Structures are given as C-alpha cells and as structure tokens.
C-alpha positions in Angstrom: 0.0 0.0 0.0 1.5 3.3 -1.0 1.8 6.3 1.3 -0.4 8.3 -1.1 -3.2 5.8 -0.9 -2.9 5.4 2.8 -2.9 9.2 3.4 -5.9 9.7 1.2 -7.9 7.1 3.2 -7.2 8.9 6.5 -7.4 12.4 5.2 -10.8 12.0 3.5 -12.3 10.1 6.3 -11.1 11.8 9.5 -10.2 15.4 8.7 -13.7 16.5 7.7 -15.0 15.0 10.9 -12.4 16.6 13.1 -13.0 19.9 11.4 -16.8 19.9 11.9 -16.4 18.8 15.5 -14.0 21.6 16.5 -16.0 24.1 14.3 -19.1 23.4 16.4 -17.1 23.8 19.6 -15.8 27.1 18.5 -19.3 28.3 17.4 -20.6 27.9 20.9 -17.8 29.9 22.5 -17.4 32.7 20.0 -21.1 33.8 19.5 -21.1 35.5 22.9 -19.6 38.6 21.2 -22.7 38.9 19.0 -25.1 38.5 21.9 -23.2 41.2 23.8 -23.4 43.5 20.8 -27.1 42.8 20.1 -28.8 43.8 23.4 -28.2 41.0 25.8 -26.6 43.3 28.3 -29.6 45.6 28.3 -32.1 42.8 28.6 -30.3 41.2 31.5 -29.2 44.4 33.1 -25.5 43.6 32.8 -23.0 46.3 33.7 -19.8 46.8 31.7 -17.7 45.2 34.4 -19.9 42.1 34.6 -20.1 41.9 30.7 -16.3 41.7 30.6 -16.3 39.0 33.3 -19.0 37.0 31.4 -17.0 37.2 28.2 -14.0 35.8 30.0 -15.6 33.2 32.3 -15.7 30.6 29.6 -11.9 30.5 29.6 -11.6 30.3 33.3 -13.7 27.1 33.2 -11.8 26.0 30.2 -8.6 26.1 32.2 -9.4 23.4 34.8 -9.8 20.1 33.0 -7.4 20.2 30.1 -4.8 17.8 31.6 -7.3 15.3 32.9 -9.0 15.4 29.5 -5.8 14.7 27.7 -4.9 11.8 30.1 -8.3 10.2 29.5 -8.1 10.7 25.7 -4.6 9.0 25.6 -5.2 6.2 28.1 -9.0 5.6 27.6 -10.8 7.0 24.7 -10.9 10.4 22.9 -14.0 9.1 21.1 -16.0 8.7 24.3 -14.8 12.0 25.8 -15.7 14.1 22.8 -19.1 12.4 22.3 -20.2 13.3 25.8 -18.7 16.8 25.5 -20.6 17.5 22.3 -24.0 16.7 23.9 -23.3 18.7 27.0 -21.8 21.8 25.4 -24.7 21.9 22.8 -27.2 21.9 25.6 -25.4 24.5 27.7 -24.9 26.8 24.7 -28.6 26.7 23.9 -29.4 27.2 27.6 -27.9 30.8 27.3 -31.0 31.6 25.3 -33.3 30.8 28.3 -31.4 32.6 31.1 -33.3 35.4 32.8 -30.7 36.9 35.0 -26.9 37.5 35.1 -26.3 34.9 37.8 -27.7 32.1 35.6 -25.6 33.4 32.7 -22.4 33.4 34.8 -23.0 29.7 35.8 -23.8 28.6 32.2 -20.7 30.4 30.7 -18.4 28.8 33.3 -19.9 25.3 32.9 -19.6 25.6 29.1 -15.9 26.3 29.5 -15.5 23.3 31.8 -17.3 20.9 29.4 -15.3 22.2 26.3 -12.0 22.2 28.2 -11.1 18.6 27.2 -12.0 19.0 23.5 -8.8 20.6 22.1 -6.3 18.4 23.8 -8.4 15.3 23.1 -8.6 16.2 19.4 -4.8 16.8 19.3 -4.2 13.4 20.9 -6.7 11.8 18.5 -4.9 13.2 15.4 -1.5 12.1 16.8 -2.8 8.5 16.7 -3.5 8.8 13.0 -1.1 11.2 11.3 2.7 11.1 11.1 5.4 13.7 11.7 5.4 14.8 8.0 1.6 15.3 8.1 1.0 16.6 11.6 1.2 20.4 11.0 -1.4 20.1 8.2 -3.6 17.7 10.2 -3.6 20.2 13.2 -4.2 23.1 10.9 -7.3 21.4 9.3 -8.6 20.8 12.9 -7.9 24.4 14.0 -9.3 25.8 10.8 -12.6 25.1 12.5 -11.8 28.3 14.5 -11.5 31.0 11.8 -13.8 29.3 9.3 -16.5 29.0 12.0 -16.1 32.7 13.0 -16.2 33.6 9.3 -19.6 32.0 8.6 -20.8 32.5 12.2 -20.2 36.3 11.9 -22.5 36.5 8.9 -25.1 34.0 10.3 -25.2 35.5 13.8 -25.6 39.0 12.4 -28.7 37.9 10.5 -30.1 35.8 13.4 -29.9 38.5 16.0 -31.3 41.0 13.5 -34.3 38.8 12.7 -35.1 36.6 15.7 -33.1 38.2 18.5 -30.1 37.1 20.6 -32.0 34.5 22.6 -32.9 32.4 19.6 -29.4 32.9 18.1 -28.0 31.0 21.1 -30.7 28.3 21.0 -30.4 27.7 17.3 -26.6 27.6 17.3 -26.4 25.2 20.2 -28.5 22.4 18.7 -26.1 21.3 15.9 -23.5 20.1 18.5 -26.0 17.7 20.1 -27.0 16.2 16.7 -23.4 15.9 15.5 -22.4 13.9 18.6 -24.2 10.9 17.1 -22.4 11.3 13.8 -19.1 11.5 15.6 -19.8 8.3 17.5 -20.8 6.4 14.4 -17.9 7.6 12.1 -14.7 7.7 14.2 -12.4 5.2 15.8 -9.8 5.9 18.4 -6.9 4.2 16.7 -6.2 2.7 13.2 -6.2 -0.9 14.5 -9.9 -0.4 15.4 -11.0 1.0 12.0 -13.0 -1.4 9.8 -12.6 0.9 6.8 -8.8 0.2 6.7 -7.2 -3.0 5.4 -4.9 -4.9 7.6 -1.9 -3.7 5.5 -3.0 -0.1 6.0 -3.4 -0.5 9.7 0.1 -2.1 10.0 1.7 0.7 7.8 0.3 3.5 10.0 1.2 1.7 13.3 4.7 1.0 12.1 5.5 4.5 11.0 4.2 6.0 14.3 6.2 3.3 16.2 9.4 4.3 14.5 8.8 8.0 15.3 8.3 7.1 19.0 11.5 5.0 19.1 13.6 8.1 18.2 12.4 10.0 21.2 14.0 10.2 24.6 11.9 8.5 27.3 10.0 10.7 29.7 8.6 8.8 32.7 5.6 10.9 33.7 3.8 14.2 33.4 5.8 15.8 36.2 9.0 15.3 34.3 7.4 16.5 31.0 5.9 19.7 32.6 9.4 20.7 33.9 10.8 20.6 30.4 12.2 24.1 29.5 10.5 23.8 26.0 7.1 23.0 27.5 7.4 26.0 29.9 8.5 28.4 27.1 5.7 27.2 24.8 3.2 27.6 27.6 4.1 31.2 28.3 4.2 32.0 24.6 0.7 30.6 24.1 -0.5 32.5 27.2 0.5 35.9 25.7 -0.6 34.8 22.2 -4.1 33.9 23.4 -4.5 37.3 25.1 -4.5 38.9 21.6 -6.5 36.2 19.8 -9.5 36.0 22.1 -9.7 39.7 22.9 -9.9 40.0 19.1 -12.5 37.2 18.6 -14.9 38.1 21.4 -14.9 41.9 21.0 -14.3 42.6 17.2 -18.1 42.7 16.6 -18.5 45.3 19.3 -15.5 47.3 18.0 -17.0 47.4 14.5 -20.5 48.0 15.8 -19.3 51.1 17.6 -18.5 52.8 14.3 -21.2 55.4 13.3 -24.1 54.1 11.2 -23.1 50.5 11.6 -25.9 47.9 11.8 -25.6 44.3 12.9 -25.8 42.7 9.5 -22.9 44.9 8.2 -21.0 44.2 11.4 -21.4 40.5 10.8 -20.0 40.7 7.2 -17.0 42.9 8.2 -16.3 40.7 11.2 -15.8 37.7 8.9 -13.1 39.3 6.8 -10.1 38.7 9.1 -11.0 35.0 9.3 -11.0 34.7 5.5 -7.4 35.8 5.4 -6.6 33.5 8.4 -7.8 30.4 6.5 -5.5 31.1 3.5 -2.5 31.8 5.7 -3.0 28.8 7.9 -3.1 26.5 4.9 0.0 28.0 3.4 2.0 28.0 6.6 1.2 24.4 7.6 2.0 23.2 4.1 5.5 24.7 4.0 6.1 23.8 7.7 5.5 20.1 6.9 7.4 20.3 3.6 10.5 21.7 5.4 9.8 20.1 8.8 10.6 23.5 10.3 8.3 24.7 13.0 9.9 27.7 14.7 10.4 29.8 11.6 6.7 29.5 10.8 5.5 30.7 14.2 7.3 33.7 15.5 7.5 35.9 12.3 3.7 35.9 12.0 3.2 36.8 15.7 5.5 39.7 15.2 3.5 40.9 12.2 0.3 40.6 14.2 1.7 42.7 17.1 3.0 45.4 14.7 -0.4 45.5 12.9 -2.3 45.9 16.2 0.0 48.7 17.3 -0.4 50.5 13.9 -4.2 50.2 14.0 -4.2 51.8 17.5 -1.7 54.6 16.4 -3.9 55.5 13.4 -6.9 55.8 15.6 -10.7 55.6 15.1 -10.8 58.7 12.9 -9.6 56.6 10.0 -11.9 53.6 10.5 -11.1 51.7 7.2 -7.3 51.9 7.5 -7.5 50.7 11.1 -9.9 48.0 10.1 -7.5 46.7 7.3 -4.7 46.6 9.9 -6.9 44.6 12.2 -7.6 42.2 9.3 -3.9 41.7 8.9 -3.4 41.3 12.6 -6.1 38.7 12.8 -4.8 36.7 9.9 -1.2 36.8 11.1 -2.2 35.6 14.6 -4.0 32.5 13.3 -1.4 31.5 10.7 1.0 29.6 13.0 -1.4 27.3 14.9 -0.6 24.1 12.9 3.2 24.3 13.3 2.9 25.4 16.9 0.9 22.3 18.0 3.1 20.0 15.9 6.1 20.7 18.1 5.3 18.7 21.2 4.6 15.3 19.7 7.9 15.6 17.8 10.0 16.1 21.0 8.1 14.2 23.7 6.9 10.5 23.7 3.2 9.6 23.5 2.8 8.8 27.2 3.3 12.5 28.1 2.8 14.5 24.8 -1.0 14.8 25.3 -0.6 16.1 28.8 2.1 18.6 27.7 -0.1 19.9 24.9 -3.0 20.2 27.4 -0.8 22.1 29.8 0.2 24.5 27.0 -3.5 24.9 26.0 -4.3 25.6 29.7 -1.9 28.5 29.6 -3.7 29.6 26.5 -7.0 29.4 28.3 -5.6 31.8 31.0 -4.4 34.1 28.3 -7.8 34.0 26.7 -9.5 34.8 30.0 -7.1 37.8 30.5 -7.6 39.0 26.9 -11.3 38.9 26.8 -11.6 40.4 30.3 -9.1 43.2 29.7 -10.6 44.3 26.4 -14.1 44.4 27.9 -12.9 46.1 31.0 -11.0 48.8 29.1 -13.9 49.4 26.9 -16.2 50.0 29.8 -13.7 52.1 31.6 -12.7 54.3 28.6 -16.0 54.3 26.7 -14.2 53.1 23.5 -12.0 50.5 22.0 -8.8 52.5 21.5 -7.3 51.5 24.8 -8.1 47.8 24.3 -6.5 47.7 20.9 -3.4 49.4 22.3 -3.2 46.7 25.0 -3.1 44.0 22.4 -0.1 45.4 20.6 2.4 43.6 22.7 0.4 40.5 23.6 1.4 38.2 20.7 4.6 37.2 22.4 6.6 36.9 19.3 9.9 35.8 20.9 11.2 32.6 19.2 11.0 29.6 21.6 
C-alpha cells in the first residue's frame, strides 16, 4: 500500500469529521460577542464590568480540565470523551437563550468552558494517533481551521439571526447542531487505526509501524511531572498565554469594535467581522504546508506573531478617525495571529513521547486558556472604563509574544 493511498484514506475520512467537531465547539464559544453587541446586556441588566467577566468566564472554566481530559483521551478514549462533550456543550450553549438573570448566565458560561476544556487536547491526541510527523502540521491546521472558518460564517449567520429573531434564539439555534453531531461522531470515528473497519490490515500495519518508528527516536520521559518541567514546554506555555490574550480579545470583541462605528448595523457588522478569518484560512493552509514540507516549526511561528503585534499597534496609532485603515490593519493582525497554529501544535509530539505528549499539549493549552481569559476580560474592562476600544487595541499590541521559543 503506497503512502499516497494510505494518506488519502485517512485524510478524506477523518479530517472533515475533526474539522466539523471543532467548528461546532468554536461556534458555541465565540457567538457570545454577537449576543453582547445585540442587546443581551440591556435585557439582562448587565453592567460593563460584569459583561467583561462574562466574556472571559468561559476560559476560566476552560482552564481546569485540560490535563485530565488529555490523560483520559490518551489512556482511555478520545471518542467517548468528545461524544459526551458534544452533547453537554450543545445543551449548555442553547441554555444561554433561556437565562433570565446575570447569575444564571455566569453559571452557564463557566460550565460551558468546563465541558469544552477537554476537546482541544483530546482532538490533538486523537490526530496524533492517525497522522505522522510529516503530516502533523497540516492535520492540526485542518482541525484548528474550525476556529477561523467558523467565526467567518458565524459572523454572517449570527448577524442575521440577532437582527431577525433576537439574541436568545441565536444561542438556541446555534447550540442544537453540536447535540446532533455527537451521534455522527460516535458512528464515524475510531480511536486508533487498528480499530478501523474501513482500513485494510496492510494499511493498519503501515500506520502503526510509522508511528512506532517515530516514537523509538524520542528520549523516554517517565511521567507528566518530568514533562511539565521541560524548558521547552514551559516556554511554549508562556508563549501561548500571551498569544491567546490577543487572539481571544480579538475574537470576542471585534463585533463590538465594529458596531461602535457610526451608522453600523448588525448585518454589516457580521460581514465585516468575517473578513479577518478569510485571510486567516488562507495563511493557515500555506504556513502548515510549508512547515510540513521543510519540517521546520519555529520559523513558521514567531514571524507571524511579530507581524500581528505590529499591525495591532499601527491600528491603534492611526486611531478611530480613520476607520477603514484601522480595520484593514486589524484584518492583517487577525490573519497573522491565526497562521502559526498548525506548526505550533506539531512541536510537542515531535519532541516528547506519546505517554506524556498529550498532557504537555494540554498544559500549554491551559496556559492559552488563562491568556484567553485575560484577553477577553481586559478588552471588555478597558472598553467599559474608557468608553471606547482604542485602549483595548493598544493593550493588544504587545500580547502576541513573538519571541522565538
């Protein structure tokens, strides 16, 4: 069996499933920005300070169960973990449409983060069981493309939904697909190649052998404690923390930034909010392709984060009096921040053995969750304190942490 045939079987079967799964997870965390911009705060009597906390609470809940989720995915079953998470997060996301006070909303947002916390590390573990070193950046990229692609179409859809049926029904409608998809996920995926009925015995052996050879070249690491003390893991964790401050401040509050412009309605806000993610999709595909082709990870991460930081700063320096120039710079910043995700998450499985790689990726993603909490809270807080988004944008300019690891 040729590598081309084997790759085609895995790519066409698993990548669309992984993409849709993560896309639905991202839909249910990112649409809060549209609810906030569409009158939810007024209806629930939410102050600016509480609104900032609500936007960020998801990521606080998201922080707690990353490592246990990765451990369960590696040692038990990513399939079972993600199946249960899909159902719970879909129900919780829809529940936002039924809340009648801020306290219920606080609880739901936090629980939504807790439920989704295991999804990203579990999906990375899942892909590491199916794709080799020469494929891993692209496989990770197609997974994480669920992020910008979802925000792209969600920005347009959510803009229309809140304009036609209101923010409550937007949350209800956009939560249901995750529950339905859970049963497709359960039917279509297998944890490891040796369990897949759609692969021949030769294909199963070929994948297992190549992954075994990769593992044999790695230095043994006994446990999570030893892995977490690795200087590379620590550096990547701090880098992802600062990187995530910029990313999620951008994702959650871009609709409100655009809506604050004079004569801007929600439908136009939705269309404009989608543009940075269109650029992000193209850049992510290009960067992951060349990273896998050269097997170089570092050189495809830090330059893009540097570009994102410079674009953020330039957007702030130009100011809100030149909306379209500032907006174009925000588009560049958004695209540049998303570009390196595939190479970044390909690093750990290439330097740590399988028994600890999932936990290390989860720890790094946990640091990203803290950065996401900080980014979404800081932007919302500064908006409430200053009455505008100039200060939040200026706070982003140094948050991409572009130092090479």
